[in-house]
VMD Tcl script that builds the backbone (N, CA, C; Angstrom):
set m [mol new atoms 528]
animate dup $m
set s [atomselect $m all]
$s set {name element resname resid chain x y z} {
  {N N MET 1 A -4.478 -32.524 44.850}
  {CA C MET 1 A -5.001 -32.192 46.122}
  {C C MET 1 A -4.837 -31.374 46.248}
  {N N ARG 2 A -5.462 -29.749 45.084}
  {CA C ARG 2 A -5.842 -28.710 45.275}
  {C C ARG 2 A -7.824 -29.450 45.304}
  {N N SER 3 A -8.164 -29.827 45.619}
  {CA C SER 3 A -9.759 -30.309 44.482}
  {C C SER 3 A -9.653 -31.013 46.600}
  {N N LEU 4 A -9.193 -30.933 47.408}
  {CA C LEU 4 A -9.530 -31.939 48.641}
  {C C LEU 4 A -9.165 -30.585 49.504}
  {N N LEU 5 A -8.045 -29.619 48.915}
  {CA C LEU 5 A -7.832 -28.876 49.942}
  {C C LEU 5 A -9.343 -27.423 49.698}
  {N N LEU 6 A -9.409 -27.115 48.366}
  {CA C LEU 6 A -10.990 -26.631 48.956}
  {C C LEU 6 A -11.653 -27.296 48.768}
  {N N ALA 7 A -12.003 -28.374 49.156}
  {CA C ALA 7 A -12.465 -28.981 49.236}
  {C C ALA 7 A -12.472 -28.791 51.782}
  {N N LEU 8 A -11.766 -28.722 52.312}
  {CA C LEU 8 A -11.495 -28.063 53.090}
  {C C LEU 8 A -11.084 -27.167 53.550}
  {N N ALA 9 A -11.067 -26.136 52.951}
  {CA C ALA 9 A -11.442 -24.765 53.647}
  {C C ALA 9 A -13.451 -24.114 52.814}
  {N N LEU 10 A -14.237 -24.965 51.953}
  {CA C LEU 10 A -15.096 -24.522 52.176}
  {C C LEU 10 A -15.923 -24.658 52.727}
  {N N LEU 11 A -15.019 -25.695 53.963}
  {CA C LEU 11 A -15.535 -26.760 55.029}
  {C C LEU 11 A -15.460 -25.014 55.923}
  {N N SER 12 A -14.840 -24.775 55.985}
  {CA C SER 12 A -14.796 -22.792 56.268}
  {C C SER 12 A -15.183 -22.032 56.518}
  {N N PRO 13 A -15.365 -21.353 57.491}
  {CA C PRO 13 A -15.823 -19.853 57.211}
  {C C PRO 13 A -15.613 -19.156 56.000}
  {N N PRO 14 A -16.799 -18.188 55.895}
  {CA C PRO 14 A -16.044 -17.036 54.844}
  {C C PRO 14 A -14.868 -16.483 55.660}
  {N N GLY 15 A -14.332 -15.652 54.245}
  {CA C GLY 15 A -12.917 -14.759 54.134}
  {C C GLY 15 A -11.984 -16.006 55.081}
  {N N ALA 16 A -12.287 -17.423 54.897}
  {CA C ALA 16 A -10.714 -18.359 54.564}
  {C C ALA 16 A -9.761 -17.071 54.249}
  {N N SER 17 A -8.468 -17.637 54.033}
  {CA C SER 17 A -7.567 -17.092 53.792}
  {C C SER 17 A -6.712 -18.330 51.679}
  {N N PRO 18 A -6.850 -16.679 51.151}
  {CA C PRO 18 A -6.678 -17.780 49.101}
  {C C PRO 18 A -5.665 -18.481 49.758}
  {N N ALA 19 A -4.671 -18.917 50.897}
  {CA C ALA 19 A -3.553 -19.401 50.367}
  {C C ALA 19 A -3.982 -20.721 50.900}
  {N N ILE 20 A -4.784 -20.733 52.163}
  {CA C ILE 20 A -5.465 -22.252 52.245}
  {C C ILE 20 A -6.476 -23.107 51.045}
  {N N ILE 21 A -7.143 -22.471 50.787}
  {CA C ILE 21 A -8.214 -23.185 49.553}
  {C C ILE 21 A -7.786 -22.538 48.285}
  {N N GLN 22 A -6.140 -22.383 48.174}
  {CA C GLN 22 A -5.424 -21.928 46.947}
  {C C GLN 22 A -3.698 -23.425 47.717}
  {N N GLY 23 A -4.312 -23.817 48.372}
  {CA C GLY 23 A -3.072 -24.866 48.924}
  {C C GLY 23 A -1.181 -24.174 48.289}
  {N N PRO 24 A -0.455 -24.846 48.525}
  {CA C PRO 24 A 0.430 -24.820 48.508}
  {C C PRO 24 A 0.309 -25.391 46.795}
  {N N ALA 25 A 2.016 -24.514 46.020}
  {CA C ALA 25 A 2.298 -24.566 44.293}
  {C C ALA 25 A 3.376 -26.666 43.848}
  {N N LEU 26 A 2.196 -27.226 43.983}
  {CA C LEU 26 A 3.468 -28.493 43.762}
  {C C LEU 26 A 4.579 -28.110 42.280}
  {N N PRO 27 A 5.272 -28.971 42.917}
  {CA C PRO 27 A 6.666 -28.838 41.661}
  {C C PRO 27 A 5.730 -29.289 40.685}
  {N N GLY 28 A 6.389 -29.045 39.046}
  {CA C GLY 28 A 6.162 -29.004 37.631}
  {C C GLY 28 A 4.399 -28.659 37.511}
  {N N THR 29 A 3.825 -28.428 38.547}
  {CA C THR 29 A 2.388 -27.969 37.918}
  {C C THR 29 A 2.139 -26.582 37.987}
  {N N THR 30 A 0.919 -26.042 37.590}
  {CA C THR 30 A 0.850 -24.569 37.203}
  {C C THR 30 A -0.375 -24.359 38.146}
  {N N PRO 31 A -0.164 -22.879 38.591}
  {CA C PRO 31 A -1.797 -22.828 39.889}
  {C C PRO 31 A -2.961 -22.437 39.477}
  {N N PRO 32 A -3.708 -22.847 39.609}
  {CA C PRO 32 A -5.490 -22.222 38.933}
  {C C PRO 32 A -5.343 -21.671 38.726}
  {N N GLU 33 A -5.880 -20.877 38.390}
  {CA C GLU 33 A -6.542 -18.984 38.042}
  {C C GLU 33 A -7.357 -18.747 39.120}
  {N N MET 34 A -7.468 -17.722 39.966}
  {CA C MET 34 A -8.174 -18.025 41.189}
  {C C MET 34 A -9.238 -16.877 40.262}
  {N N LEU 35 A -10.483 -17.178 41.439}
  {CA C LEU 35 A -11.415 -16.237 40.799}
  {C C LEU 35 A -11.578 -15.062 42.584}
  {N N GLN 36 A -11.763 -14.218 42.216}
  {CA C GLN 36 A -11.591 -13.256 43.480}
  {C C GLN 36 A -13.159 -12.790 43.518}
  {N N ILE 37 A -14.344 -13.386 44.684}
  {CA C ILE 37 A -15.954 -13.059 44.593}
  {C C ILE 37 A -15.287 -11.844 45.437}
  {N N ASP 38 A -15.839 -11.159 45.128}
  {CA C ASP 38 A -16.353 -9.645 46.105}
  {C C ASP 38 A -17.613 -9.522 46.498}
  {N N GLY 39 A -18.332 -10.023 47.576}
  {CA C GLY 39 A -19.536 -9.390 47.506}
  {C C GLY 39 A -20.594 -8.147 47.901}
  {N N ALA 40 A -19.523 -6.991 47.776}
  {CA C ALA 40 A -19.697 -5.963 47.342}
  {C C ALA 40 A -20.200 -5.887 46.326}
  {N N ARG 41 A -19.408 -6.369 45.053}
  {CA C ARG 41 A -19.789 -6.096 43.723}
  {C C ARG 41 A -21.022 -7.322 43.017}
  {N N SER 42 A -20.350 -8.617 43.597}
  {CA C SER 42 A -21.204 -9.570 42.986}
  {C C SER 42 A -21.825 -10.444 44.065}
  {N N PRO 43 A -22.753 -9.791 44.786}
  {CA C PRO 43 A -23.448 -10.864 45.789}
  {C C PRO 43 A -24.093 -11.459 45.380}
  {N N GLU 44 A -24.043 -12.078 44.035}
  {CA C GLU 44 A -25.601 -13.923 43.441}
  {C C GLU 44 A -24.328 -14.451 43.545}
  {N N LEU 45 A -23.387 -14.020 43.351}
  {CA C LEU 45 A -21.624 -14.891 43.683}
  {C C LEU 45 A -21.736 -15.841 45.354}
  {N N ILE 46 A -22.380 -14.963 46.271}
  {CA C ILE 46 A -22.274 -15.676 47.739}
  {C C ILE 46 A -23.341 -16.279 48.002}
  {N N PRO 47 A -22.781 -17.416 47.950}
  {CA C PRO 47 A -24.024 -18.917 48.482}
  {C C PRO 47 A -24.559 -18.849 49.180}
  {N N GLN 48 A -25.551 -19.222 48.920}
  {CA C GLN 48 A -26.914 -18.838 50.601}
  {C C GLN 48 A -26.383 -19.602 52.312}
  {N N TRP 49 A -25.623 -20.834 52.228}
  {CA C TRP 49 A -24.893 -21.952 53.153}
  {C C TRP 49 A -23.992 -20.481 53.417}
  {N N SER 50 A -23.193 -20.200 53.363}
  {CA C SER 50 A -22.165 -19.181 53.639}
  {C C SER 50 A -22.674 -17.968 54.148}
  {N N VAL 51 A -24.120 -17.926 54.148}
  {CA C VAL 51 A -25.071 -16.698 54.076}
  {C C VAL 51 A -25.071 -16.835 55.940}
  {N N TRP 52 A -26.372 -17.935 55.756}
  {CA C TRP 52 A -26.793 -17.978 56.835}
  {C C TRP 52 A -25.727 -18.801 57.687}
  {N N GLY 53 A -24.284 -19.774 56.812}
  {CA C GLY 53 A -23.355 -19.952 58.350}
  {C C GLY 53 A -22.680 -19.094 58.892}
  {N N PHE 54 A -21.861 -17.964 57.983}
  {CA C PHE 54 A -22.371 -17.035 59.253}
  {C C PHE 54 A -23.210 -16.088 60.233}
  {N N VAL 55 A -24.240 -16.225 59.683}
  {CA C VAL 55 A -25.079 -15.146 60.544}
  {C C VAL 55 A -24.882 -15.905 62.364}
  {N N PHE 56 A -25.362 -17.843 61.830}
  {CA C PHE 56 A -25.316 -18.181 62.862}
  {C C PHE 56 A -24.338 -18.386 63.783}
  {N N ARG 57 A -23.427 -18.089 63.233}
  {CA C ARG 57 A -21.867 -18.160 63.485}
  {C C ARG 57 A -21.975 -17.160 64.549}
  {N N VAL 58 A -22.212 -15.432 64.088}
  {CA C VAL 58 A -22.672 -14.476 64.677}
  {C C VAL 58 A -23.851 -14.354 65.984}
  {N N ILE 59 A -24.918 -15.158 65.221}
  {CA C ILE 59 A -25.785 -15.272 66.299}
  {C C ILE 59 A -25.171 -16.153 68.354}
  {N N ALA 60 A -24.628 -17.668 67.280}
  {CA C ALA 60 A -24.206 -18.283 68.386}
  {C C ALA 60 A -22.560 -17.728 69.393}
  {N N GLY 61 A -22.218 -16.918 68.021}
  {CA C GLY 61 A -20.793 -15.735 69.296}
  {C C GLY 61 A -20.937 -14.823 70.360}
  {N N GLY 62 A -19.743 -14.947 70.789}
  {CA C GLY 62 A -19.946 -13.412 71.514}
  {C C GLY 62 A -21.201 -13.717 72.471}
  {N N PRO 63 A -21.658 -12.625 72.785}
  {CA C PRO 63 A -22.897 -13.637 73.510}
  {C C PRO 63 A -23.788 -13.373 73.283}
  {N N GLY 64 A -24.526 -14.148 72.811}
  {CA C GLY 64 A -25.307 -15.464 71.896}
  {C C GLY 64 A -26.721 -13.554 71.905}
  {N N GLU 65 A -27.065 -13.236 71.209}
  {CA C GLU 65 A -28.125 -12.551 70.431}
  {C C GLU 65 A -28.014 -11.641 69.741}
  {N N LEU 66 A -29.513 -11.542 68.819}
  {CA C LEU 66 A -29.852 -11.205 67.747}
  {C C LEU 66 A -28.898 -10.118 67.241}
  {N N PRO 67 A -28.933 -10.304 65.807}
  {CA C PRO 67 A -28.409 -8.549 65.629}
  {C C PRO 67 A -29.615 -7.174 65.989}
  {N N SER 68 A -28.864 -6.479 66.336}
  {CA C SER 68 A -29.606 -4.986 66.579}
  {C C SER 68 A -30.643 -5.029 65.684}
  {N N SER 69 A -31.459 -5.173 64.103}
  {CA C SER 69 A -32.172 -5.156 63.627}
  {C C SER 69 A -32.824 -6.045 64.127}
  {N N VAL 70 A -32.509 -7.390 64.429}
  {CA C VAL 70 A -33.785 -8.386 64.401}
  {C C VAL 70 A -34.563 -7.676 65.877}
  {N N TYR 71 A -33.573 -7.940 67.067}
  {CA C TYR 71 A -33.867 -7.938 68.466}
  {C C TYR 71 A -35.245 -7.647 68.438}
  {N N PRO 72 A -35.832 -6.029 68.145}
  {CA C PRO 72 A -36.522 -6.126 68.220}
  {C C PRO 72 A -37.929 -6.125 67.393}
  {N N VAL 73 A -38.362 -6.244 67.265}
  {CA C VAL 73 A -39.229 -7.478 66.061}
  {C C VAL 73 A -39.970 -8.700 66.561}
  {N N VAL 74 A -38.314 -8.934 67.239}
  {CA C VAL 74 A -39.001 -10.569 67.307}
  {C C VAL 74 A -39.189 -11.149 69.137}
  {N N SER 75 A -40.369 -11.800 69.412}
  {CA C SER 75 A -40.833 -12.072 70.663}
  {C C SER 75 A -39.490 -13.119 71.445}
  {N N LYS 76 A -39.420 -13.072 73.096}
  {CA C LYS 76 A -38.275 -13.996 73.837}
  {C C LYS 76 A -38.236 -15.300 72.719}
  {N N GLN 77 A -39.392 -15.645 72.630}
  {CA C GLN 77 A -39.449 -17.237 72.435}
  {C C GLN 77 A -38.618 -17.681 71.640}
  {N N GLU 78 A -39.311 -16.778 70.904}
  {CA C GLU 78 A -38.332 -16.747 68.906}
  {C C GLU 78 A -36.912 -16.120 68.835}
  {N N THR 79 A -36.339 -15.639 70.026}
  {CA C THR 79 A -35.175 -15.072 70.274}
  {C C THR 79 A -34.715 -16.424 71.047}
  {N N ALA 80 A -35.203 -16.492 72.063}
  {CA C ALA 80 A -34.565 -18.238 72.311}
  {C C ALA 80 A -34.770 -18.990 70.747}
  {N N LEU 81 A -35.522 -19.783 70.560}
  {CA C LEU 81 A -34.994 -20.263 69.645}
  {C C LEU 81 A -34.007 -20.251 68.452}
  {N N VAL 82 A -34.222 -19.059 68.248}
  {CA C VAL 82 A -32.675 -18.341 66.985}
  {C C VAL 82 A -31.794 -18.696 67.614}
  {N N ILE 83 A -31.419 -18.641 68.393}
  {CA C ILE 83 A -30.235 -19.153 69.286}
  {C C ILE 83 A -29.877 -20.524 69.515}
  {N N LYS 84 A -31.462 -21.076 70.583}
  {CA C LYS 84 A -30.591 -22.233 69.659}
  {C C LYS 84 A -30.580 -22.958 68.413}
  {N N GLU 85 A -30.845 -23.042 67.847}
  {CA C GLU 85 A -30.855 -23.156 65.861}
  {C C GLU 85 A -29.741 -22.708 66.323}
  {N N ALA 86 A -29.147 -21.546 66.543}
  {CA C ALA 86 A -27.412 -20.898 65.974}
  {C C ALA 86 A -27.023 -22.237 66.328}
  {N N GLU 87 A -26.968 -22.303 67.341}
  {CA C GLU 87 A -26.025 -22.871 68.824}
  {C C GLU 87 A -25.923 -24.341 68.307}
  {N N ALA 88 A -26.516 -25.166 67.024}
  {CA C ALA 88 A -26.698 -26.410 67.183}
  {C C ALA 88 A -26.232 -26.475 65.536}
  {N N VAL 89 A -26.665 -25.446 64.481}
  {CA C VAL 89 A -25.220 -24.503 63.808}
  {C C VAL 89 A -24.040 -25.287 63.655}
  {N N GLN 90 A -23.317 -24.339 65.217}
  {CA C GLN 90 A -22.500 -24.310 65.287}
  {C C GLN 90 A -21.526 -26.225 65.330}
  {N N LYS 91 A -22.586 -27.005 66.454}
  {CA C LYS 91 A -22.187 -27.725 66.782}
  {C C LYS 91 A -22.355 -29.143 65.069}
  {N N ILE 92 A -23.041 -29.146 64.469}
  {CA C ILE 92 A -22.654 -29.451 63.459}
  {C C ILE 92 A -22.347 -28.998 62.588}
  {N N ASP 93 A -21.349 -27.763 62.679}
  {CA C ASP 93 A -19.877 -27.530 61.811}
  {C C ASP 93 A -18.808 -27.988 62.268}
  {N N ALA 94 A -18.514 -28.003 63.599}
  {CA C ALA 94 A -17.709 -28.995 64.009}
  {C C ALA 94 A -17.743 -30.272 64.106}
  {N N ARG 95 A -18.378 -31.082 63.810}
  {CA C ARG 95 A -18.654 -32.204 63.697}
  {C C ARG 95 A -18.196 -32.565 61.851}
  {N N CYS 96 A -18.631 -31.380 61.136}
  {CA C CYS 96 A -18.734 -31.383 59.672}
  {C C CYS 96 A -16.728 -31.063 59.415}
  {N N GLN 97 A -16.859 -30.560 60.739}
  {CA C GLN 97 A -14.283 -30.203 60.290}
  {C C GLN 97 A -14.117 -31.349 60.438}
  {N N ALA 98 A -14.569 -32.265 61.748}
  {CA C ALA 98 A -14.017 -33.451 62.171}
  {C C ALA 98 A -14.182 -34.000 61.670}
  {N N ARG 99 A -15.006 -34.547 60.562}
  {CA C ARG 99 A -15.490 -35.492 59.213}
  {C C ARG 99 A -14.593 -35.537 58.172}
  {N N ALA 100 A -15.065 -34.412 58.148}
  {CA C ALA 100 A -13.782 -33.884 56.950}
  {C C ALA 100 A -12.130 -33.776 57.184}
  {N N ILE 101 A -12.012 -33.913 58.674}
  {CA C ILE 101 A -10.002 -34.672 58.599}
  {C C ILE 101 A -9.708 -35.421 58.810}
  {N N LYS 102 A -11.406 -36.553 59.155}
  {CA C LYS 102 A -10.979 -37.609 59.356}
  {C C LYS 102 A -11.113 -38.309 57.648}
  {N N ALA 103 A -11.732 -37.845 57.263}
  {CA C ALA 103 A -11.503 -38.580 55.220}
  {C C ALA 103 A -10.515 -38.016 54.456}
  {N N ALA 104 A -9.491 -37.267 54.443}
  {CA C ALA 104 A -8.978 -36.337 54.424}
  {C C ALA 104 A -7.323 -37.274 54.974}
  {N N ALA 105 A -7.913 -37.989 55.932}
  {CA C ALA 105 A -6.720 -38.143 56.347}
  {C C ALA 105 A -6.077 -40.214 55.677}
  {N N LEU 106 A -7.445 -40.332 55.307}
  {CA C LEU 106 A -7.257 -41.568 54.344}
  {C C LEU 106 A -6.011 -41.105 52.761}
  {N N LEU 107 A -5.604 -40.031 52.561}
  {CA C LEU 107 A -5.140 -39.876 51.989}
  {C C LEU 107 A -3.748 -41.110 51.377}
  {N N GLY 108 A -3.691 -41.240 52.334}
  {CA C GLY 108 A -2.105 -42.760 51.755}
  {C C GLY 108 A -2.399 -43.892 51.648}
  {N N THR 109 A -3.913 -44.300 52.371}
  {CA C THR 109 A -4.256 -45.551 51.616}
  {C C THR 109 A -6.166 -45.309 51.132}
  {N N GLU 110 A -6.335 -43.843 50.014}
  {CA C GLU 110 A -7.475 -44.225 49.682}
  {C C GLU 110 A -6.206 -43.006 48.070}
  {N N SER 111 A -7.746 -43.044 47.093}
  {CA C SER 111 A -6.873 -42.588 45.884}
  {C C SER 111 A -7.416 -40.601 46.311}
  {N N MET 112 A -6.661 -40.183 45.673}
  {CA C MET 112 A -6.907 -38.372 45.918}
  {C C MET 112 A -8.855 -38.231 45.876}
  {N N ALA 113 A -8.922 -38.974 44.046}
  {CA C ALA 113 A -10.560 -38.713 43.764}
  {C C ALA 113 A -11.485 -39.327 44.456}
  {N N SER 114 A -10.796 -40.406 45.044}
  {CA C SER 114 A -11.905 -41.597 46.800}
  {C C SER 114 A -11.850 -40.142 47.943}
  {N N VAL 115 A -11.679 -39.484 48.738}
  {CA C VAL 115 A -10.614 -38.689 49.454}
  {C C VAL 115 A -11.964 -37.565 48.798}
  {N N ASP 116 A -11.249 -36.570 47.889}
  {CA C ASP 116 A -11.605 -35.446 47.765}
  {C C ASP 116 A -13.788 -35.867 47.110}
  {N N ALA 117 A -13.935 -37.002 46.911}
  {CA C ALA 117 A -15.437 -37.733 46.810}
  {C C ALA 117 A -16.271 -37.686 48.615}
  {N N LYS 118 A -15.011 -38.313 49.336}
  {CA C LYS 118 A -16.570 -37.958 50.484}
  {C C LYS 118 A -16.363 -37.055 51.627}
  {N N ILE 119 A -15.279 -36.100 50.818}
  {CA C ILE 119 A -15.154 -34.405 51.176}
  {C C ILE 119 A -16.147 -34.011 50.994}
  {N N ARG 120 A -16.473 -34.212 49.455}
  {CA C ARG 120 A -17.509 -33.083 49.541}
  {C C ARG 120 A -18.746 -33.570 49.419}
  {N N ALA 121 A -18.889 -34.858 49.640}
  {CA C ALA 121 A -20.457 -35.216 50.384}
  {C C ALA 121 A -20.648 -35.574 51.986}
  {N N ILE 122 A -19.329 -35.064 52.728}
  {CA C ILE 122 A -19.414 -34.015 53.024}
  {C C ILE 122 A -19.826 -32.339 53.850}
  {N N SER 123 A -19.160 -32.073 52.685}
  {CA C SER 123 A -19.461 -30.486 52.329}
  {C C SER 123 A -21.002 -30.448 52.113}
  {N N LEU 124 A -21.940 -30.726 51.041}
  {CA C LEU 124 A -22.648 -30.709 50.756}
  {C C LEU 124 A -23.617 -31.326 51.998}
  {N N GLU 125 A -23.271 -31.963 52.582}
  {CA C GLU 125 A -24.735 -32.542 53.899}
  {C C GLU 125 A -24.053 -31.670 54.632}
  {N N CYS 126 A -23.735 -30.836 55.147}
  {CA C CYS 126 A -23.594 -29.942 55.965}
  {C C CYS 126 A -24.426 -28.474 55.235}
  {N N ARG 127 A -23.936 -27.973 54.183}
  {CA C ARG 127 A -24.096 -27.564 53.740}
  {C C ARG 127 A -25.478 -27.367 54.016}
  {N N TRP 128 A -26.734 -28.872 53.399}
  {CA C TRP 128 A -28.209 -28.879 53.538}
  {C C TRP 128 A -28.453 -28.724 55.076}
  {N N GLU 129 A -27.458 -29.101 56.153}
  {CA C GLU 129 A -28.053 -29.209 57.303}
  {C C GLU 129 A -28.349 -27.248 57.490}
  {N N THR 130 A -27.549 -25.951 57.209}
  {CA C THR 130 A -27.131 -24.778 57.202}
  {C C THR 130 A -27.915 -24.410 56.784}
  {N N LEU 131 A -28.855 -24.653 55.367}
  {CA C LEU 131 A -30.030 -24.242 54.649}
  {C C LEU 131 A -31.134 -24.494 55.551}
  {N N HIS 132 A -31.360 -25.624 55.735}
  {CA C HIS 132 A -32.505 -25.825 56.677}
  {C C HIS 132 A -32.299 -25.660 57.783}
  {N N ALA 133 A -31.336 -24.950 58.486}
  {CA C ALA 133 A -31.651 -23.775 59.426}
  {C C ALA 133 A -31.958 -23.566 59.339}
  {N N ARG 134 A -31.253 -22.358 58.315}
  {CA C ARG 134 A -31.960 -21.265 57.772}
  {C C ARG 134 A -33.965 -21.444 58.024}
  {N N ASP 135 A -33.991 -21.851 57.195}
  {CA C ASP 135 A -36.121 -22.311 56.553}
  {C C ASP 135 A -36.605 -22.730 58.013}
  {N N ARG 136 A -36.385 -23.123 59.370}
  {CA C ARG 136 A -36.884 -23.938 59.639}
  {C C ARG 136 A -36.630 -22.613 60.943}
  {N N VAL 137 A -35.800 -21.880 60.942}
  {CA C VAL 137 A -35.405 -19.735 61.393}
  {C C VAL 137 A -37.060 -19.121 60.927}
  {N N LEU 138 A -36.579 -18.935 59.504}
  {CA C LEU 138 A -37.847 -18.708 59.299}
  {C C LEU 138 A -38.775 -18.112 59.438}
  {N N ALA 139 A -38.912 -20.145 59.618}
  {CA C ALA 139 A -41.170 -20.048 59.789}
  {C C ALA 139 A -41.110 -20.103 60.811}
  {N N ALA 140 A -39.942 -20.224 61.682}
  {CA C ALA 140 A -40.885 -20.130 63.172}
  {C C ALA 140 A -40.850 -19.055 63.446}
  {N N LEU 141 A -40.275 -17.608 62.682}
  {CA C LEU 141 A -40.447 -16.204 62.889}
  {C C LEU 141 A -41.628 -15.711 63.064}
  {N N ASN 142 A -42.211 -14.739 63.145}
  {CA C ASN 142 A -43.859 -13.544 63.026}
  {C C ASN 142 A -42.577 -13.027 61.398}
  {N N PRO 143 A -43.723 -12.726 60.685}
  {CA C PRO 143 A -43.138 -12.309 59.180}
  {C C PRO 143 A -42.768 -10.700 59.866}
  {N N ALA 144 A -42.315 -10.360 60.810}
  {CA C ALA 144 A -41.842 -8.791 60.632}
  {C C ALA 144 A -40.367 -9.418 61.351}
  {N N GLY 145 A -40.340 -10.525 61.931}
  {CA C GLY 145 A -39.063 -11.033 62.196}
  {C C GLY 145 A -37.693 -11.875 61.645}
  {N N ALA 146 A -38.606 -12.629 60.781}
  {CA C ALA 146 A -38.059 -13.021 59.926}
  {C C ALA 146 A -37.579 -12.017 58.429}
  {N N THR 147 A -38.290 -11.571 58.028}
  {CA C THR 147 A -37.483 -9.938 56.788}
  {C C THR 147 A -36.953 -9.531 57.344}
  {N N ALA 148 A -36.651 -9.156 58.656}
  {CA C ALA 148 A -35.729 -8.215 59.475}
  {C C ALA 148 A -34.473 -9.503 59.335}
  {N N LEU 149 A -34.005 -10.851 59.778}
  {CA C LEU 149 A -32.919 -11.967 59.530}
  {C C LEU 149 A -32.483 -12.504 58.094}
  {N N ALA 150 A -33.807 -12.755 57.282}
  {CA C ALA 150 A -33.155 -11.972 56.289}
  {C C ALA 150 A -32.294 -10.979 55.694}
  {N N ALA 151 A -32.990 -9.716 56.272}
  {CA C ALA 151 A -32.471 -8.972 55.106}
  {C C ALA 151 A -31.310 -8.490 55.726}
  {N N PHE 152 A -30.736 -8.471 57.574}
  {CA C PHE 152 A -29.506 -8.575 57.691}
  {C C PHE 152 A -29.066 -9.416 56.545}
  {N N ALA 153 A -29.055 -10.665 57.104}
  {CA C ALA 153 A -28.404 -12.500 56.495}
  {C C ALA 153 A -27.742 -11.592 55.148}
  {N N GLU 154 A -29.314 -11.091 54.406}
  {CA C GLU 154 A -28.374 -10.794 52.795}
  {C C GLU 154 A -27.451 -9.400 52.766}
  {N N SER 155 A -27.133 -8.192 53.850}
  {CA C SER 155 A -26.516 -7.308 54.065}
  {C C SER 155 A -24.743 -7.883 54.532}
  {N N THR 156 A -24.822 -9.488 54.511}
  {CA C THR 156 A -22.983 -9.434 55.139}
  {C C THR 156 A -22.933 -9.863 53.753}
  {N N LYS 157 A -23.544 -10.524 52.629}
  {CA C LYS 157 A -23.128 -10.415 51.067}
  {C C LYS 157 A -21.823 -9.254 50.916}
  {N N SER 158 A -22.489 -8.144 51.538}
  {CA C SER 158 A -21.440 -7.326 50.821}
  {C C SER 158 A -19.312 -7.036 51.406}
  {N N GLY 159 A -19.685 -7.616 53.019}
  {CA C GLY 159 A -18.200 -7.644 53.512}
  {C C GLY 159 A -17.870 -9.125 53.306}
  {N N THR 160 A -18.707 -9.986 52.404}
  {CA C THR 160 A -17.235 -11.081 52.079}
  {C C THR 160 A -16.609 -11.361 50.582}
  {N N SER 161 A -15.636 -11.667 51.084}
  {CA C SER 161 A -14.748 -11.371 50.116}
  {C C SER 161 A -13.639 -13.571 50.360}
  {N N ILE 162 A -14.032 -13.101 49.173}
  {CA C ILE 162 A -13.132 -15.141 48.837}
  {C C ILE 162 A -13.058 -15.475 47.067}
  {N N SER 163 A -11.431 -16.334 47.882}
  {CA C SER 163 A -10.507 -16.422 46.168}
  {C C SER 163 A -10.839 -17.674 46.370}
  {N N VAL 164 A -11.422 -17.790 45.111}
  {CA C VAL 164 A -11.917 -19.809 44.245}
  {C C VAL 164 A -10.644 -20.075 43.524}
  {N N PRO 165 A -10.964 -21.286 42.775}
  {CA C PRO 165 A -9.817 -21.331 41.238}
  {C C PRO 165 A -11.074 -20.885 40.842}
  {N N LYS 166 A -11.062 -20.915 39.515}
  {CA C LYS 166 A -12.256 -20.382 38.675}
  {C C LYS 166 A -12.468 -21.812 38.200}
  {N N LYS 167 A -12.445 -22.768 37.746}
  {CA C LYS 167 A -12.859 -24.428 37.676}
  {C C LYS 167 A -13.919 -24.692 38.078}
  {N N ASP 168 A -13.780 -24.548 39.968}
  {CA C ASP 168 A -14.110 -24.454 41.301}
  {C C ASP 168 A -15.180 -24.555 41.288}
  {N N LEU 169 A -15.712 -22.972 40.267}
  {CA C LEU 169 A -16.762 -22.314 41.246}
  {C C LEU 169 A -18.391 -22.350 41.152}
  {N N ALA 170 A -18.299 -23.678 39.913}
  {CA C ALA 170 A -19.839 -24.430 40.114}
  {C C ALA 170 A -19.774 -24.862 41.354}
  {N N ARG 171 A -18.393 -25.520 42.291}
  {CA C ARG 171 A -18.335 -26.281 43.235}
  {C C ARG 171 A -18.554 -25.387 44.342}
  {N N TYR 172 A -17.977 -24.918 44.221}
  {CA C TYR 172 A -18.115 -23.848 45.694}
  {C C TYR 172 A -19.053 -22.879 45.756}
  {N N LEU 173 A -20.512 -23.084 44.768}
  {CA C LEU 173 A -21.939 -22.809 44.544}
  {C C LEU 173 A -22.646 -23.297 45.692}
  {N N GLU 174 A -22.263 -25.017 45.245}
  {CA C GLU 174 A -23.639 -25.520 45.356}
  {C C GLU 174 A -23.827 -25.943 47.123}
  {N N PRO 175 A -24.860 -25.988 46.956}
  {CA C PRO 175 A -26.015 -26.438 45.837}
  {C C PRO 175 A -27.218 -26.439 45.839}
  {N N GLU 176 A -26.674 -24.553 45.947}
  {CA C GLU 176 A -27.791 -24.156 44.919}
  {C C GLU 176 A -27.740 -23.152 43.653}
}
mol reanalyze $m
mol bondsrecalc $m
mol representation Tube
mol addrep $m
């Protein structure tokens, strides 16, 4: 059950409640040893799928604008392309959440291992979608724009903090 909750939580935005990721304590079980990842201290532990998912949420949300450090170095066409890609990623993320919830609902009819494997596959597929969107955006921008957007993305790591069961760290970092 904990792995299942972790898989569902890892489809969620960074900063999700550690209680969601850890899940409720099951009677007669020992809570897993948790690892607190602080992006300000260990930015290398914040995976690119998480960073770029956040960047795309920031761009697609609110007024739908690029970060102030990026806006002056890109054209209107490049701006429109980045916003369009960010909005597409949000739609993909919503579909991923819906698919994961459907998979989780199978828990009564399928084994936990089977459901967990399905959710893990969904999670990895969706993380790759985010990374492919990042690659498309960076390739389409002029060099100064790509550099500015990548720098903005990296700067977001310092504000990211998440708790992950220590045994699931490699899974959290996937696919990179």
